[in-house]
N, C-alpha and C positions, 0 to 999 in steps of 0.2 A: 504494500500500500504506500503510495507516495506521501511525502511529508506535506501537510497543508498549513503548517504554522506560518504566520506572516512575520513574526519576530524571532530572532535567535534567543534561546533561553540560556541563562547562566545559573549554575547551582550556587546557592547562597543561603546562609542561615542568619536572617535578620529579624529582630523582634518587630512584630506588627501589632499596633493597637488600633482596633476597629471600633467605631462608635456609631450608635444609632439611637434615636430618642426612645423608641419603644422596646429596644433590646438591652441597651446599656453598653458597657465596655466589654469587648471580647479581645483576648490576647492570644496571639499565635506566633509562629515562626515560619518564614518563607522556606520552601524547599527549592524553589527556583524562581527567577524573576526575569522579566524582559521589558522592552519598551512598551509593550501592550498590556502587561499585567503581571500577576504573580500567582503561584500556587502556595497556599498557606495551610499549615497543619495546626489544628486547634486541639488542645487537650483539656479535658475536664469541664467543657462548656458545650452547650448545643451549638451546632452550626446554623448560621442565619439562612433563611430560605433563598432559593434561586430567585434572582430578580431584585433582591434587596440592595438598596444603594446605601453605602457606608461612608463615613468620614474616616480616613485612614492616615495614620502616622507610622513611619518607619523609623526605628531607633537602633542605634548601635550601642555598644557597651558604655561609651563615654558621652552620649548625647544623641539628639535627634538628627536624622538625615534630612527630614523636612520639618520645618517649624510649623508651617500651616498645613492642616490636614488636606489631603487630596480626595476627590470623589472617586469611588470605585464601586463597581456593581458585581454581585455574586453571579457568575455565569454557570457554574456547575458545582456539585458537591458529591463526595464519595467518602463514606464513613466519616473520618475526622479531618478531612481535607476539603478545602474549597478553592475554586478557581476564581480569581478576581480580575476584572478588566478595568482599566482607567476609563473614566467617563470624560469624553472630550467635548 
């Protein structure tokens, strides 16, 4: 099957803080990231439903990668992992 991805993915473990008014704060870690989005693993919290738009901050051990949250949408979920896409 040919590769259909638009963006090259890079393996990375970055802390992700996802916020939604009705869900609250969800914390996870990226498994991979690209210019189009990220695959995020979530432990001990329910995954947000597909289609949910979240405010997302990426953090490294010494501080944030992005100060202002970015809008991302849940595109798919599988067990404890979700696929997020940047909302442009």
